[in-house]
C-alpha positions as a Python dict, from the first residue, in 0.01 Angstrom:
ca = {
    (1, 'M'): (0, 0, 0),
    (2, 'N'): (-299, 43, 234),
    (3, 'K'): (-381, 405, 155),
    (4, 'S'): (-528, 581, -144),
    (5, 'E'): (-422, 911, -293),
    (6, 'V'): (-710, 1158, -295),
    (7, 'L'): (-778, 1455, -524),
    (8, 'D'): (-1069, 1695, -499),
    (9, 'S'): (-1286, 1786, -802),
    (10, 'E'): (-1032, 2053, -906),
    (11, 'G'): (-742, 1809, -897),
    (12, 'R'): (-584, 1940, -581),
    (13, 'R'): (-403, 1677, -375),
    (14, 'L'): (-557, 1608, -34),
    (15, 'S'): (-445, 1391, 254),
    (16, 'P'): (-438, 1016, 173),
    (17, 'C'): (-720, 801, 310),
    (18, 'P'): (-746, 429, 391),
    (19, 'L'): (-817, 202, 90),
    (20, 'E'): (-1140, 76, 249),
    (21, 'R'): (-1276, 431, 275),
    (22, 'A'): (-1167, 513, -81),
    (23, 'R'): (-1354, 209, -219),
    (24, 'R'): (-1662, 307, -18),
    (25, 'L'): (-1654, 658, -171),
    (26, 'L'): (-1633, 499, -518),
    (27, 'A'): (-1929, 272, -443),
    (28, 'E'): (-2132, 568, -315),
    (29, 'G'): (-2061, 767, -630),
    (30, 'S'): (-1879, 1033, -429),
    (31, 'A'): (-1554, 975, -619),
    (32, 'T'): (-1420, 840, -946),
    (33, 'L'): (-1123, 610, -996),
    (34, 'V'): (-809, 781, -1121),
    (35, 'S'): (-562, 496, -1098),
    (36, 'E'): (-536, 140, -970),
    (37, 'D'): (-159, 151, -918),
    (38, 'P'): (-99, 360, -724),
    (39, 'F'): (-458, 358, -608),
    (40, 'A'): (-601, 708, -644),
    (41, 'I'): (-947, 859, -647),
    (42, 'K'): (-1093, 1196, -740),
    (43, 'L'): (-1380, 1337, -536),
    (44, 'T'): (-1685, 1475, -714),
    (45, 'R'): (-1682, 1786, -495),
    (46, 'K'): (-1447, 2074, -428),
    (47, 'V'): (-1283, 2072, -86),
    (48, 'E'): (-1218, 2400, 91),
    (49, 'I'): (-855, 2391, 197),
    (50, 'P'): (-775, 2630, 484),
    (51, 'P'): (-474, 2855, 419),
    (52, 'R'): (-153, 2749, 585),
    (53, 'E'): (-65, 2938, 897),
    (54, 'Q'): (222, 3175, 835),
    (55, 'P'): (496, 3192, 1097),
    (56, 'A'): (460, 3493, 1324),
    (57, 'A'): (648, 3788, 1187),
    (58, 'I'): (942, 3907, 1392),
    (59, 'E'): (882, 4260, 1512),
    (60, 'I'): (1159, 4482, 1379),
    (61, 'V'): (1191, 4682, 1700),
    (62, 'G'): (1560, 4750, 1646),
    (63, 'K'): (1551, 4882, 1291),
    (64, 'G'): (1812, 5156, 1256),
    (65, 'K'): (1927, 5114, 1617),
    (66, 'S'): (2261, 5008, 1761),
    (67, 'I'): (2279, 4797, 2076),
    (68, 'L'): (2567, 4707, 2308),
    (69, 'L'): (2528, 4348, 2424),
    (70, 'H'): (2700, 4253, 2747),
    (71, 'T'): (2829, 3901, 2681),
    (72, 'C'): (2877, 3660, 2971),
    (73, 'C'): (3004, 3375, 2750),
    (74, 'G'): (3005, 3239, 2396),
    (75, 'P'): (2716, 2991, 2434),
    (76, 'C'): (2473, 3247, 2578),
    (77, 'S'): (2563, 3490, 2299),
    (78, 'T'): (2462, 3254, 2017),
    (79, 'Y'): (2083, 3276, 2019),
    (80, 'T'): (2085, 3625, 2170),
    (81, 'V'): (2293, 3774, 1888),
    (82, 'E'): (2081, 3601, 1622),
    (83, 'R'): (1758, 3720, 1785),
    (84, 'L'): (1872, 4082, 1814),
    (85, 'R'): (1988, 4084, 1453),
    (86, 'Q'): (1654, 3944, 1340),
    (87, 'Q'): (1491, 4237, 1519),
    (88, 'G'): (1698, 4480, 1315),
    (89, 'F'): (1956, 4581, 1575),
    (90, 'E'): (2315, 4652, 1481),
    (91, 'V'): (2478, 4443, 1754),
    (92, 'T'): (2816, 4496, 1920),
    (93, 'G'): (2936, 4263, 2195),
    (94, 'F'): (3096, 4383, 2518),
    (95, 'W'): (3312, 4164, 2742),
    (96, 'Y'): (3330, 4264, 3108),
    (97, 'N'): (3309, 3980, 3360),
    (98, 'P'): (3535, 4043, 3662),
    (99, 'N'): (3334, 3788, 3861),
    (100, 'I'): (3472, 3490, 3668),
    (101, 'H'): (3716, 3285, 3874),
    (102, 'P'): (3988, 3167, 3840),
    (103, 'F'): (4175, 3377, 3582),
    (104, 'S'): (4231, 3070, 3364),
    (105, 'E'): (3852, 3019, 3348),
    (106, 'H'): (3804, 3386, 3260),
    (107, 'E'): (4051, 3355, 2974),
    (108, 'R'): (3899, 3030, 2848),
    (109, 'R'): (3551, 3183, 2833),
    (110, 'L'): (3688, 3496, 2667),
    (111, 'E'): (3866, 3284, 2406),
    (112, 'S'): (3538, 3102, 2334),
    (113, 'M'): (3355, 3434, 2306),
    (114, 'E'): (3614, 3573, 2066),
    (115, 'S'): (3593, 3257, 1856),
    (116, 'Y'): (3216, 3287, 1824),
    (117, 'A'): (3230, 3661, 1753),
    (118, 'G'): (3481, 3602, 1474),
    (119, 'S'): (3269, 3329, 1317),
    (120, 'V'): (2955, 3545, 1294),
    (121, 'G'): (3115, 3883, 1226),
    (122, 'L'): (3022, 4029, 1565),
    (123, 'P'): (3223, 4338, 1668),
    (124, 'L'): (3347, 4274, 2022),
    (125, 'L'): (3464, 4538, 2268),
    (126, 'R'): (3670, 4417, 2561),
    (127, 'E'): (3719, 4594, 2892),
    (128, 'E'): (4089, 4576, 2960),
    (129, 'G'): (4214, 4428, 3285),
    (130, 'Y'): (4071, 4175, 3526),
    (131, 'E'): (3893, 4338, 3819),
    (132, 'M'): (3833, 4030, 4031),
    (133, 'V'): (3965, 4203, 4343),
    (134, 'Q'): (3704, 4480, 4307),
    (135, 'F'): (3433, 4216, 4264),
    (136, 'L'): (3540, 4028, 4577),
    (137, 'R'): (3551, 4350, 4778),
    (138, 'L'): (3204, 4438, 4655),
    (139, 'V'): (3043, 4112, 4767),
    (140, 'A'): (3249, 4053, 5084),
    (141, 'G'): (3009, 3989, 5369),
    (142, 'R'): (2718, 3962, 5123),
    (143, 'E'): (2802, 3630, 4959),
    (144, 'A'): (2458, 3470, 4987),
    (145, 'R'): (2222, 3466, 4692),
    (146, 'P'): (2040, 3666, 4569),
    (147, 'E'): (2229, 3960, 4725),
    (148, 'R'): (2566, 3879, 4572),
    (149, 'C'): (2404, 3814, 4233),
    (150, 'G'): (2237, 4153, 4238),
    (151, 'L'): (2570, 4320, 4315),
    (152, 'C'): (2736, 4122, 4036),
    (153, 'Y'): (2465, 4213, 3784),
    (154, 'R'): (2489, 4580, 3873),
    (155, 'M'): (2868, 4587, 3850),
    (156, 'R'): (2868, 4439, 3500),
    (157, 'L'): (2567, 4625, 3366),
    (158, 'Q'): (2688, 4953, 3516),
    (159, 'R'): (3001, 4936, 3304),
    (160, 'T'): (2800, 4826, 3000),
    (161, 'A'): (2565, 5123, 3034),
    (162, 'E'): (2860, 5362, 3076),
    (163, 'V'): (3026, 5236, 2758),
    (164, 'A'): (2695, 5237, 2567),
    (165, 'A'): (2629, 5598, 2663),
    (166, 'A'): (2985, 5713, 2595),
    (167, 'R'): (2995, 5552, 2250),
    (168, 'G'): (2651, 5665, 2141),
    (169, 'F'): (2465, 5331, 2135),
    (170, 'D'): (2087, 5348, 2130),
    (171, 'A'): (2046, 5068, 2383),
    (172, 'F'): (2220, 4803, 2589),
    (173, 'T'): (2124, 4456, 2711),
    (174, 'T'): (2283, 4135, 2839),
    (175, 'T'): (2309, 3768, 2749),
    (176, 'L'): (2236, 3689, 3115),
    (177, 'L'): (1868, 3721, 3021),
    (178, 'I'): (1881, 3388, 2838),
    (179, 'S'): (1978, 3177, 3137),
    (180, 'P'): (1711, 3006, 3350),
    (181, 'H'): (1968, 3013, 3631),
    (182, 'Q'): (1974, 3395, 3651),
    (183, 'N'): (1723, 3623, 3823),
    (184, 'Q'): (1551, 3782, 3524),
    (185, 'D'): (1330, 4017, 3726),
    (186, 'L'): (1631, 4154, 3912),
    (187, 'L'): (1824, 4200, 3587),
    (188, 'R'): (1531, 4391, 3441),
    (189, 'E'): (1505, 4615, 3747),
    (190, 'I'): (1877, 4694, 3751),
    (191, 'G'): (1884, 4750, 3376),
    (192, 'A'): (1595, 4997, 3398),
    (193, 'D'): (1768, 5186, 3685),
    (194, 'L'): (2091, 5216, 3488),
    (195, 'A'): (1904, 5322, 3173),
    (196, 'R'): (1757, 5618, 3360),
    (197, 'E'): (2093, 5700, 3516),
    (198, 'H'): (2288, 5700, 3190),
    (199, 'G'): (2024, 5810, 2940),
    (200, 'V'): (2041, 5501, 2721),
    (201, 'D'): (1764, 5244, 2676),
    (202, 'F'): (1780, 4901, 2837),
    (203, 'H'): (1637, 4642, 2599),
    (204, 'F'): (1460, 4373, 2798),
    (205, 'E'): (1345, 4051, 2637),
    (206, 'N'): (1283, 3704, 2771),
    (207, 'F'): (1557, 3534, 2571),
    (208, 'R'): (1493, 3211, 2762),
    (209, 'R'): (1263, 3096, 2483),
    (210, 'G'): (1587, 3040, 2288),
    (211, 'W'): (1756, 2824, 2553),
    (212, 'S'): (1732, 2499, 2353),
    (213, 'E'): (1848, 2676, 2038),
    (214, 'R'): (2143, 2804, 2241),
    (215, 'G'): (2242, 2442, 2303),
    (216, 'R'): (2222, 2353, 1935),
    (217, 'L'): (2422, 2657, 1826),
    (218, 'T'): (2683, 2596, 2096),
    (219, 'R'): (2746, 2250, 1954),
    (220, 'E'): (2740, 2380, 1597),
    (221, 'H'): (3011, 2636, 1677),
    (222, 'D'): (3200, 2392, 1903),
    (223, 'L'): (3212, 2640, 2192),
    (224, 'Y'): (3345, 2577, 2541),
    (225, 'R'): (3058, 2503, 2781),
    (226, 'Q'): (3129, 2615, 3136),
    (227, 'Q'): (3002, 2415, 3433),
    (228, 'Y'): (2923, 2695, 3680),
    (229, 'C'): (2802, 3055, 3666),
    (230, 'G'): (3139, 3222, 3711),
    (231, 'C'): (3232, 3345, 4058),
    (232, 'V'): (3421, 3147, 4320),
    (233, 'Y'): (3099, 3114, 4524),
    (234, 'S'): (2902, 2964, 4235),
    (235, 'E'): (3192, 2727, 4170),
    (236, 'W'): (3182, 2623, 4535),
    (237, 'E'): (2807, 2566, 4519),
    (238, 'R'): (2829, 2377, 4189),
    (239, 'Y'): (3077, 2125, 4322),
    (240, 'G'): (2900, 2035, 4645),
    (241, 'G'): (2965, 2314, 4890),
    (242, 'V'): (2617, 2468, 4898),
    (243, 'E'): (2531, 2385, 5257),
    (244, 'I'): (2879, 2469, 5384),
    (245, 'A'): (2886, 2799, 5198),
    (246, 'Q'): (2547, 2899, 5336),
    (247, 'E'): (2653, 2797, 5687),
    (248, 'V'): (2963, 3020, 5667),
    (249, 'V'): (2758, 3314, 5543),
    (250, 'E'): (2494, 3273, 5813),
    (251, 'R'): (2761, 3241, 6083),
    (252, 'D'): (2935, 3557, 5967),
    (253, 'H'): (2604, 3746, 5972),
    (254, 'D'): (2520, 3643, 6330),
}
């Protein structure tokens, strides 16, 4: 052992110090020997120990409030649901993602979302049907980012705001706010517009601070992890068609 235990004059344990320094303190008369094995000394003075920093308190902004959370997938819901609950919100999930392509991918993500919701006791509302045709009509001729993304955000959040208002929720928000791949400023702008339109608050928060925790919770719950955002265009871009896709869009706009 090359360190000495150290106590202050009131017997409070301090950080260990090297043996050489402990012996020097003994020789100087600044400490007395407590034990040879393990080597321990007691200082002749009281040491002021600063109080430990307490973790920052979570602001209970949602106490007594209900919130409808648009859920894009199981993984992005993990941290977001936990965070909203910590803030006091009564959280209900809402599934409406007509952008997800193909239908088999939509169903796989929905199954993952339902699995997570069941494991954490999250009520989950589901918009019936699969409105991919309406989504494709909406973005036709406007497939380039960020325009198509803005249209996609508005389509999904529009329905979320409608349901939140109709069912008497105090607020609505979306798991899209956790992803570093989404345009957070645009989501905030659209959410605020829809809040004014429907008379229900849009809760904005930078959930990205929980991105790494999202990864841990996704593994803990063994959730399906998708490899692209959702729409056929993002799938195309993800698997190597970025330049071709942009070329087609630019040609069509000429």
